[in-house]
VOSE-278413 format. One record per residue: residue in three letters; chain; x, y, z of N, C-alpha, C in turn. Coordinates in steps of 0.2 Angstrom, whole numbers. Example, Ala and Ser with C-alpha at 12.3 -4.5 7.8 and 13.67 -1.06 7.14 Angstrom:
BEGIN
@residuo=ALA | cadena=A | n.px=66 | n.py=-28 | n.pz=39 | ca.px=62 | ca.py=-22 | ca.pz=39 | c.px=66 | c.py=-16 | c.pz=39
@residuo=SER | cadena=A | n.px=64 | n.py=-11 | n.pz=35 | ca.px=68 | ca.py=-5 | ca.pz=36 | c.px=64 | c.py=0 | c.pz=39
This chain:
BEGIN
@residuo=ASP | cadena=A | n.px=4 | n.py=-6 | n.pz=0 | ca.px=0 | ca.py=0 | ca.pz=0 | c.px=4 | c.py=6 | c.pz=0
@residuo=GLN | cadena=A | n.px=11 | n.py=6 | n.pz=2 | ca.px=15 | ca.py=12 | ca.pz=2 | c.px=16 | c.py=14 | c.pz=-5
@residuo=TYR | cadena=A | n.px=18 | n.py=8 | n.pz=-9 | ca.px=19 | ca.py=10 | ca.pz=-16 | c.px=13 | c.py=13 | c.pz=-19
@residuo=TYR | cadena=A | n.px=7 | n.py=11 | n.pz=-18 | ca.px=1 | ca.py=14 | ca.pz=-20 | c.px=0 | c.py=21 | c.pz=-18
@residuo=ALA | cadena=A | n.px=1 | n.py=22 | n.pz=-12 | ca.px=1 | ca.py=29 | ca.pz=-9 | c.px=6 | c.py=34 | c.pz=-13
@residuo=VAL | cadena=A | n.px=12 | n.py=31 | n.pz=-14 | ca.px=17 | ca.py=35 | ca.pz=-18 | c.px=15 | c.py=37 | c.pz=-25
@residuo=SER | cadena=A | n.px=12 | n.py=32 | n.pz=-28 | ca.px=10 | ca.py=33 | ca.pz=-35 | c.px=4 | c.py=38 | c.pz=-35
@residuo=LYS | cadena=A | n.px=-1 | n.py=37 | n.pz=-31 | ca.px=-6 | ca.py=42 | ca.pz=-31 | c.px=-4 | c.py=49 | c.pz=-30
@residuo=ARG | cadena=A | n.px=1 | n.py=50 | n.pz=-26 | ca.px=4 | ca.py=57 | ca.pz=-25 | c.px=8 | c.py=59 | c.pz=-31
@residuo=LEU | cadena=A | n.px=11 | n.py=55 | n.pz=-34 | ca.px=14 | ca.py=56 | ca.pz=-41 | c.px=9 | c.py=58 | c.pz=-46
@residuo=ILE | cadena=A | n.px=4 | n.py=54 | n.pz=-46 | ca.px=-1 | ca.py=56 | ca.pz=-51 | c.px=-5 | c.py=63 | c.pz=-50
@residuo=SER | cadena=A | n.px=-5 | n.py=64 | n.pz=-43 | ca.px=-9 | ca.py=71 | ca.pz=-41 | c.px=-5 | c.py=77 | c.pz=-44
@residuo=ILE | cadena=A | n.px=2 | n.py=76 | n.pz=-45 | ca.px=6 | ca.py=81 | ca.pz=-47 | c.px=8 | c.py=80 | c.pz=-55
@residuo=ASN | cadena=A | n.px=4 | n.py=76 | n.pz=-58 | ca.px=5 | ca.py=74 | ca.pz=-65 | c.px=12 | c.py=71 | c.pz=-67
@residuo=HIS | cadena=A | n.px=15 | n.py=67 | n.pz=-63 | ca.px=21 | ca.py=63 | ca.pz=-64 | c.px=19 | c.py=56 | c.pz=-66
@residuo=TYR | cadena=A | n.px=16 | n.py=55 | n.pz=-72 | ca.px=13 | ca.py=49 | ca.pz=-73 | c.px=18 | c.py=44 | c.pz=-75
@residuo=LYS | cadena=A | n.px=24 | n.py=46 | n.pz=-78 | ca.px=29 | ca.py=41 | ca.pz=-79 | c.px=32 | c.py=38 | c.pz=-73
@residuo=GLU | cadena=A | n.px=33 | n.py=42 | n.pz=-68 | ca.px=36 | ca.py=40 | ca.pz=-62 | c.px=31 | c.py=36 | c.pz=-58
@residuo=ALA | cadena=A | n.px=25 | n.py=38 | n.pz=-58 | ca.px=20 | ca.py=34 | ca.pz=-55 | c.px=19 | c.py=27 | c.pz=-58
@residuo=ARG | cadena=A | n.px=20 | n.py=27 | n.pz=-65 | ca.px=20 | ca.py=20 | ca.pz=-68 | c.px=25 | c.py=16 | c.pz=-66
@residuo=LYS | cadena=A | n.px=31 | n.py=18 | n.pz=-65 | ca.px=37 | ca.py=14 | ca.pz=-62 | c.px=35 | c.py=11 | c.pz=-55
@residuo=VAL | cadena=A | n.px=33 | n.py=16 | n.pz=-51 | ca.px=31 | ca.py=14 | ca.pz=-44 | c.px=25 | c.py=8 | c.pz=-45
@residuo=LEU | cadena=A | n.px=20 | n.py=9 | n.pz=-49 | ca.px=15 | ca.py=4 | ca.pz=-49 | c.px=17 | c.py=-2 | c.pz=-52
@residuo=MET | cadena=A | n.px=22 | n.py=-2 | n.pz=-57 | ca.px=24 | ca.py=-8 | ca.pz=-60 | c.px=28 | c.py=-12 | c.pz=-55
@residuo=ALA | cadena=A | n.px=32 | n.py=-9 | n.pz=-50 | ca.px=35 | ca.py=-12 | ca.pz=-45 | c.px=30 | c.py=-15 | c.pz=-40
@residuo=ALA | cadena=A | n.px=25 | n.py=-11 | n.pz=-38 | ca.px=20 | ca.py=-14 | ca.pz=-34 | c.px=16 | c.py=-20 | c.pz=-37
@residuo=HIS | cadena=A | n.px=15 | n.py=-19 | n.pz=-43 | ca.px=12 | ca.py=-25 | ca.pz=-46 | c.px=16 | c.py=-31 | c.pz=-47
@residuo=LYS | cadena=A | n.px=22 | n.py=-30 | n.pz=-48 | ca.px=27 | ca.py=-36 | ca.pz=-47 | c.px=27 | c.py=-40 | c.pz=-41
@residuo=ILE | cadena=A | n.px=26 | n.py=-36 | n.pz=-35 | ca.px=26 | ca.py=-38 | ca.pz=-29 | c.px=20 | c.py=-42 | c.pz=-27
@residuo=SER | cadena=A | n.px=14 | n.py=-39 | n.pz=-29 | ca.px=8 | ca.py=-42 | ca.pz=-28 | c.px=3 | c.py=-41 | c.pz=-34
@residuo=GLN | cadena=A | n.px=3 | n.py=-46 | n.pz=-38 | ca.px=-1 | ca.py=-46 | ca.pz=-44 | c.px=-8 | c.py=-47 | c.pz=-43
@residuo=SER | cadena=A | n.px=-10 | n.py=-49 | n.pz=-37 | ca.px=-17 | ca.py=-49 | ca.pz=-36 | c.px=-20 | c.py=-43 | c.pz=-33
@residuo=ASN | cadena=A | n.px=-16 | n.py=-38 | n.pz=-32 | ca.px=-19 | ca.py=-32 | ca.pz=-29 | c.px=-23 | c.py=-28 | c.pz=-34
@residuo=GLN | cadena=A | n.px=-29 | n.py=-28 | n.pz=-34 | ca.px=-34 | ca.py=-25 | ca.pz=-39 | c.px=-33 | c.py=-18 | c.pz=-39
@residuo=LYS | cadena=A | n.px=-32 | n.py=-14 | n.pz=-33 | ca.px=-31 | ca.py=-7 | ca.pz=-33 | c.px=-25 | c.py=-5 | c.pz=-37
@residuo=VAL | cadena=A | n.px=-20 | n.py=-8 | n.pz=-36 | ca.px=-14 | ca.py=-7 | ca.pz=-40 | c.px=-14 | c.py=-8 | c.pz=-47
@residuo=LEU | cadena=A | n.px=-17 | n.py=-13 | n.pz=-49 | ca.px=-18 | ca.py=-15 | ca.pz=-56 | c.px=-23 | c.py=-10 | c.pz=-59
@residuo=ALA | cadena=A | n.px=-28 | n.py=-8 | n.pz=-56 | ca.px=-33 | ca.py=-3 | ca.pz=-59 | c.px=-29 | c.py=4 | c.pz=-60
@residuo=GLU | cadena=A | n.px=-25 | n.py=6 | n.pz=-55 | ca.px=-21 | ca.py=12 | ca.pz=-56 | c.px=-16 | c.py=11 | c.pz=-61
@residuo=LEU | cadena=A | n.px=-13 | n.py=6 | n.pz=-62 | ca.px=-8 | ca.py=5 | ca.pz=-67 | c.px=-11 | c.py=5 | c.pz=-74
@residuo=ILE | cadena=A | n.px=-17 | n.py=2 | n.pz=-75 | ca.px=-21 | ca.py=2 | ca.pz=-81 | c.px=-22 | c.py=9 | c.pz=-83
@residuo=LYS | cadena=A | n.px=-25 | n.py=13 | n.pz=-78 | ca.px=-27 | ca.py=20 | ca.pz=-79 | c.px=-21 | c.py=24 | c.pz=-82
@residuo=THR | cadena=A | n.px=-15 | n.py=23 | n.pz=-78 | ca.px=-9 | ca.py=26 | ca.pz=-80 | c.px=-6 | c.py=24 | c.pz=-87
@residuo=GLU | cadena=A | n.px=-7 | n.py=18 | n.pz=-89 | ca.px=-5 | ca.py=16 | ca.pz=-95 | c.px=-9 | c.py=19 | c.pz=-101
@residuo=LEU | cadena=A | n.px=-16 | n.py=20 | n.pz=-99 | ca.px=-20 | ca.py=23 | ca.pz=-104 | c.px=-18 | c.py=30 | c.pz=-105
@residuo=ILE | cadena=A | n.px=-17 | n.py=34 | n.pz=-99 | ca.px=-15 | ca.py=41 | ca.pz=-100 | c.px=-9 | c.py=42 | c.pz=-104
@residuo=LEU | cadena=A | n.px=-4 | n.py=38 | n.pz=-102 | ca.px=2 | ca.py=38 | ca.pz=-106 | c.px=2 | c.py=36 | c.pz=-113
@residuo=GLY | cadena=A | n.px=-3 | n.py=32 | n.pz=-115 | ca.px=-3 | ca.py=29 | ca.pz=-121 | c.px=1 | c.py=23 | c.pz=-122
@residuo=TYR | cadena=A | n.px=3 | n.py=20 | n.pz=-117 | ca.px=8 | ca.py=14 | ca.pz=-117 | c.px=4 | c.py=8 | c.pz=-119
@residuo=THR | cadena=A | n.px=6 | n.py=4 | n.pz=-124 | ca.px=2 | ca.py=-2 | ca.pz=-126 | c.px=6 | c.py=-9 | c.pz=-125
@residuo=GLU | cadena=A | n.px=12 | n.py=-8 | n.pz=-123 | ca.px=16 | ca.py=-15 | ca.pz=-122 | c.px=13 | c.py=-20 | c.pz=-118
@residuo=GLU | cadena=A | n.px=11 | n.py=-17 | n.pz=-112 | ca.px=8 | ca.py=-22 | ca.pz=-107 | c.px=1 | c.py=-22 | c.pz=-106
@residuo=LEU | cadena=A | n.px=-2 | n.py=-17 | n.pz=-109 | ca.px=-10 | ca.py=-16 | ca.pz=-108 | c.px=-14 | c.py=-22 | c.pz=-109
@residuo=ASN | cadena=A | n.px=-13 | n.py=-26 | n.pz=-114 | ca.px=-17 | ca.py=-32 | ca.pz=-116 | c.px=-16 | c.py=-36 | c.pz=-110
@residuo=ASN | cadena=A | n.px=-10 | n.py=-38 | n.pz=-108 | ca.px=-10 | ca.py=-43 | ca.pz=-102 | c.px=-13 | c.py=-40 | c.pz=-96
@residuo=LEU | cadena=A | n.px=-12 | n.py=-33 | n.pz=-94 | ca.px=-15 | ca.py=-30 | ca.pz=-88 | c.px=-22 | c.py=-30 | c.pz=-88
@residuo=LEU | cadena=A | n.px=-25 | n.py=-29 | n.pz=-94 | ca.px=-32 | ca.py=-29 | ca.pz=-95 | c.px=-35 | c.py=-36 | c.pz=-94
@residuo=LYS | cadena=A | n.px=-32 | n.py=-41 | n.pz=-97 | ca.px=-35 | ca.py=-48 | ca.pz=-96 | c.px=-34 | c.py=-50 | c.pz=-89
@residuo=ARG | cadena=A | n.px=-29 | n.py=-48 | n.pz=-86 | ca.px=-28 | ca.py=-50 | ca.pz=-79 | c.px=-34 | c.py=-46 | c.pz=-75
@residuo=PHE | cadena=A | n.px=-35 | n.py=-40 | n.pz=-76 | ca.px=-40 | ca.py=-36 | ca.pz=-73 | c.px=-47 | c.py=-39 | c.pz=-74
@residuo=LEU | cadena=A | n.px=-49 | n.py=-41 | n.pz=-80 | ca.px=-55 | ca.py=-44 | ca.pz=-81 | c.px=-56 | c.py=-51 | c.pz=-78
@residuo=ALA | cadena=A | n.px=-51 | n.py=-54 | n.pz=-76 | ca.px=-51 | ca.py=-60 | ca.pz=-73 | c.px=-52 | c.py=-60 | c.pz=-65
@residuo=MET | cadena=A | n.px=-52 | n.py=-54 | n.pz=-63 | ca.px=-52 | ca.py=-52 | ca.pz=-55 | c.px=-60 | c.py=-53 | c.pz=-53
@residuo=ARG | cadena=A | n.px=-61 | n.py=-54 | n.pz=-47 | ca.px=-67 | ca.py=-55 | ca.pz=-44 | c.px=-73 | c.py=-50 | c.pz=-46
@residuo=ARG | cadena=A | n.px=-71 | n.py=-44 | n.pz=-45 | ca.px=-76 | ca.py=-39 | ca.pz=-47 | c.px=-72 | c.py=-32 | c.pz=-49
@residuo=PRO | cadena=A | n.px=-70 | n.py=-33 | n.pz=-56 | ca.px=-67 | ca.py=-27 | ca.pz=-58 | c.px=-71 | c.py=-21 | c.pz=-59
@residuo=GLN | cadena=A | n.px=-68 | n.py=-15 | n.pz=-58 | ca.px=-73 | ca.py=-9 | ca.pz=-58 | c.px=-75 | c.py=-8 | c.pz=-65
@residuo=ILE | cadena=A | n.px=-81 | n.py=-7 | n.pz=-67 | ca.px=-84 | ca.py=-6 | ca.pz=-73 | c.px=-81 | c.py=1 | c.pz=-76
@residuo=GLU | cadena=A | n.px=-80 | n.py=6 | n.pz=-72 | ca.px=-78 | ca.py=12 | ca.pz=-75 | c.px=-71 | c.py=11 | c.pz=-78
@residuo=ILE | cadena=A | n.px=-67 | n.py=7 | n.pz=-76 | ca.px=-60 | ca.py=6 | ca.pz=-79 | c.px=-61 | c.py=2 | c.pz=-85
@residuo=ILE | cadena=A | n.px=-65 | n.py=-2 | n.pz=-85 | ca.px=-66 | ca.py=-6 | ca.pz=-91 | c.px=-69 | c.py=-2 | c.pz=-97
@residuo=GLU | cadena=A | n.px=-74 | n.py=2 | n.pz=-95 | ca.px=-77 | ca.py=7 | ca.pz=-100 | c.px=-72 | c.py=12 | c.pz=-103
@residuo=THR | cadena=A | n.px=-68 | n.py=14 | n.pz=-98 | ca.px=-63 | ca.py=19 | ca.pz=-100 | c.px=-58 | c.py=16 | c.pz=-105
@residuo=ALA | cadena=A | n.px=-56 | n.py=10 | n.pz=-103 | ca.px=-51 | ca.py=6 | ca.pz=-108 | c.px=-54 | c.py=5 | c.pz=-114
@residuo=TYR | cadena=A | n.px=-61 | n.py=3 | n.pz=-114 | ca.px=-64 | ca.py=1 | ca.pz=-121 | c.px=-64 | c.py=8 | c.pz=-125
@residuo=LYS | cadena=A | n.px=-66 | n.py=13 | n.pz=-122 | ca.px=-66 | ca.py=20 | ca.pz=-126 | c.px=-59 | c.py=21 | c.pz=-129
@residuo=ASN | cadena=A | n.px=-54 | n.py=21 | n.pz=-124 | ca.px=-48 | ca.py=22 | ca.pz=-127 | c.px=-45 | c.py=18 | c.pz=-132
@residuo=LEU | cadena=A | n.px=-46 | n.py=11 | n.pz=-131 | ca.px=-43 | ca.py=6 | ca.pz=-136 | c.px=-47 | c.py=7 | c.pz=-143
@residuo=GLY | cadena=A | n.px=-53 | n.py=10 | n.pz=-143 | ca.px=-56 | ca.py=11 | ca.pz=-149 | c.px=-54 | c.py=17 | c.pz=-153
@residuo=SER | cadena=A | n.px=-49 | n.py=21 | n.pz=-150 | ca.px=-47 | ca.py=27 | ca.pz=-153 | c.px=-40 | c.py=25 | c.pz=-157
@residuo=ASP | cadena=A | n.px=-39 | n.py=29 | n.pz=-162 | ca.px=-33 | ca.py=28 | ca.pz=-166 | c.px=-26 | c.py=28 | c.pz=-162
@residuo=ARG | cadena=A | n.px=-26 | n.py=31 | n.pz=-156 | ca.px=-20 | ca.py=31 | ca.pz=-152 | c.px=-18 | c.py=24 | c.pz=-150
@residuo=PHE | cadena=A | n.px=-22 | n.py=20 | n.pz=-150 | ca.px=-21 | ca.py=13 | ca.pz=-148 | c.px=-21 | c.py=8 | c.pz=-153
@residuo=ILE | cadena=A | n.px=-21 | n.py=10 | n.pz=-159 | ca.px=-22 | ca.py=6 | ca.pz=-165 | c.px=-17 | c.py=0 | c.pz=-166
@residuo=PHE | cadena=A | n.px=-11 | n.py=1 | n.pz=-163 | ca.px=-5 | ca.py=-4 | ca.pz=-163 | c.px=-5 | c.py=-8 | c.pz=-157
@residuo=THR | cadena=A | n.px=-10 | n.py=-8 | n.pz=-153 | ca.px=-10 | ca.py=-12 | ca.pz=-147 | c.px=-11 | c.py=-20 | c.pz=-149
@residuo=ALA | cadena=A | n.px=-7 | n.py=-24 | n.pz=-146 | ca.px=-7 | ca.py=-31 | ca.pz=-148 | c.px=-14 | c.py=-34 | c.pz=-146
@residuo=ASN | cadena=A | n.px=-16 | n.py=-38 | n.pz=-151 | ca.px=-23 | ca.py=-41 | ca.pz=-151 | c.px=-28 | c.py=-36 | c.pz=-149
@residuo=ARG | cadena=A | n.px=-28 | n.py=-30 | n.pz=-151 | ca.px=-33 | ca.py=-25 | ca.pz=-150 | c.px=-40 | c.py=-27 | c.pz=-151
@residuo=GLU | cadena=A | n.px=-42 | n.py=-30 | n.pz=-157 | ca.px=-48 | ca.py=-32 | ca.pz=-158 | c.px=-51 | c.py=-37 | c.pz=-153
@residuo=ASP | cadena=A | n.px=-47 | n.py=-42 | n.pz=-152 | ca.px=-50 | ca.py=-47 | ca.pz=-147 | c.px=-51 | c.py=-44 | c.pz=-140
@residuo=LEU | cadena=A | n.px=-46 | n.py=-39 | n.pz=-138 | ca.px=-47 | ca.py=-36 | ca.pz=-132 | c.px=-53 | c.py=-32 | c.pz=-132
@residuo=LEU | cadena=A | n.px=-55 | n.py=-28 | n.pz=-137 | ca.px=-61 | ca.py=-24 | ca.pz=-137 | c.px=-67 | c.py=-28 | c.pz=-137
@residuo=ILE | cadena=A | n.px=-67 | n.py=-34 | n.pz=-140 | ca.px=-73 | ca.py=-39 | ca.pz=-139 | c.px=-73 | c.py=-41 | c.pz=-132
@residuo=ASP | cadena=A | n.px=-68 | n.py=-43 | n.pz=-129 | ca.px=-68 | ca.py=-45 | ca.pz=-122 | c.px=-71 | c.py=-40 | c.pz=-117
@residuo=LEU | cadena=A | n.px=-68 | n.py=-33 | n.pz=-118 | ca.px=-71 | ca.py=-28 | ca.pz=-114 | c.px=-78 | c.py=-26 | c.pz=-115
@residuo=GLN | cadena=A | n.px=-80 | n.py=-27 | n.pz=-122 | ca.px=-87 | ca.py=-25 | ca.pz=-123 | c.px=-92 | c.py=-31 | c.pz=-120
@residuo=THR | cadena=A | n.px=-90 | n.py=-37 | n.pz=-121 | ca.px=-93 | ca.py=-42 | ca.pz=-118 | c.px=-94 | c.py=-41 | c.pz=-110
@residuo=HIS | cadena=A | n.px=-89 | n.py=-40 | n.pz=-107 | ca.px=-89 | ca.py=-38 | ca.pz=-100 | c.px=-94 | c.py=-33 | c.pz=-98
@residuo=ILE | cadena=A | n.px=-93 | n.py=-27 | n.pz=-102 | ca.px=-98 | ca.py=-22 | ca.pz=-101 | c.px=-105 | c.py=-24 | c.pz=-101
@residuo=ARG | cadena=A | n.px=-107 | n.py=-27 | n.pz=-107 | ca.px=-113 | ca.py=-30 | ca.pz=-108 | c.px=-116 | c.py=-34 | c.pz=-102
@residuo=ASP | cadena=A | n.px=-112 | n.py=-39 | n.pz=-100 | ca.px=-113 | ca.py=-44 | ca.pz=-95 | c.px=-115 | c.py=-40 | c.pz=-89
@residuo=THR | cadena=A | n.px=-111 | n.py=-35 | n.pz=-87 | ca.px=-112 | ca.py=-31 | ca.pz=-81 | c.px=-118 | c.py=-27 | c.pz=-81
@residuo=GLU | cadena=A | n.px=-120 | n.py=-24 | n.pz=-87 | ca.px=-126 | ca.py=-21 | ca.pz=-88 | c.px=-132 | c.py=-25 | c.pz=-87
@residuo=GLN | cadena=A | n.px=-131 | n.py=-31 | n.pz=-89 | ca.px=-137 | ca.py=-36 | ca.pz=-89 | c.px=-138 | c.py=-38 | c.pz=-81
@residuo=GLU | cadena=A | n.px=-132 | n.py=-39 | n.pz=-78 | ca.px=-132 | ca.py=-41 | ca.pz=-71 | c.px=-136 | c.py=-35 | c.pz=-67
@residuo=ASP | cadena=A | n.px=-134 | n.py=-29 | n.pz=-69 | ca.px=-137 | ca.py=-23 | ca.pz=-65 | c.px=-145 | c.py=-23 | c.pz=-66
@residuo=VAL | cadena=A | n.px=-147 | n.py=-25 | n.pz=-72 | ca.px=-154 | ca.py=-25 | ca.pz=-74 | c.px=-158 | c.py=-30 | c.pz=-69
@residuo=VAL | cadena=A | n.px=-155 | n.py=-36 | n.pz=-69 | ca.px=-158 | ca.py=-42 | ca.pz=-66 | c.px=-158 | c.py=-40 | c.pz=-58
@residuo=GLU | cadena=A | n.px=-153 | n.py=-37 | n.pz=-55 | ca.px=-153 | ca.py=-35 | ca.pz=-48 | c.px=-158 | c.py=-30 | c.pz=-47
@residuo=GLN | cadena=A | n.px=-160 | n.py=-26 | n.pz=-52 | ca.px=-165 | ca.py=-21 | ca.pz=-50 | c.px=-173 | c.py=-24 | c.pz=-51
@residuo=ILE | cadena=A | n.px=-173 | n.py=-30 | n.pz=-54 | ca.px=-180 | ca.py=-33 | ca.pz=-54 | c.px=-182 | c.py=-36 | c.pz=-47
@residuo=PRO | cadena=A | n.px=-187 | n.py=-33 | n.pz=-44 | ca.px=-189 | ca.py=-36 | ca.pz=-38 | c.px=-191 | c.py=-43 | c.pz=-38
@residuo=ALA | cadena=A | n.px=-189 | n.py=-47 | n.pz=-33 | ca.px=-191 | ca.py=-54 | ca.pz=-33 | c.px=-199 | c.py=-55 | c.pz=-31
@residuo=LYS | cadena=A | n.px=-202 | n.py=-60 | n.pz=-34 | ca.px=-209 | ca.py=-61 | ca.pz=-33 | c.px=-210 | c.py=-64 | c.pz=-26
@residuo=GLN | cadena=A | n.px=-215 | n.py=-62 | n.pz=-23 | ca.px=-216 | ca.py=-65 | ca.pz=-16 | c.px=-222 | c.py=-70 | c.pz=-17
@residuo=SER | cadena=A | n.px=-221 | n.py=-75 | n.pz=-13 | ca.px=-227 | ca.py=-80 | ca.pz=-14 | c.px=-232 | c.py=-79 | c.pz=-8
């Protein structure tokens, strides 16, 4: 969590490259830390880095309850020309879109009141 706190401070002063280095180190130490992974993905998108983005997003999608906001942001960004050379971009866009659609369907089902007998 110290790495995460340092990265948030760096991001708050727009030092994204330095924050990325800190987040990469934190992610290496704890690959299951969803908070670090989410912040790393956001930083990669801001910087326009594509090398690790595919792997990071796939790992994020496999987590228990990934934040839909990050998935939607990634989907919008990957759809732009800035990320045209991202490895397996089309497959990743399909995975992101599927996850967004499934999450929206889950939200609708949760809003439907259960019948009482």
